[in-house]
C-alpha angles and dihedrals in degrees: 000000000000120000116227125215121256093255096051124092131180114242124194112223118194117236127210094254092057097259124117131235118212112216131175116239128188117230111223119188116243090241091066097048130067121228092261091058100254119126119257117245109260120210127198096222139027093240091054091051093049093048092048093081124013091205097059108041095160112105131177134191112244115234092211106047098019089228128121120258129186117248117216095187128053122224111255120233112258115235091240090055095051120109109256112250125208113218112218121196116220118219119228110254 
């Protein structure tokens, strides 16, 4: 009997005659796949990821594949992390 990798599961697909076909399918984390289903480009180092595209210089290390991916969006600052601002009213002169 063949041993499957940890990221492979067996999926049963229904056939037209009522039978089922068992097919292996690799599970890829959402962090390593774009929304259209294609795999993200993985870089070995942060500098390689940043130099890959001059427009998107933000890179992050993936927690699943331990490779570097380019980030197209920046994390927004949470309201609780913002610097407090004191509002000062100006008097009319």
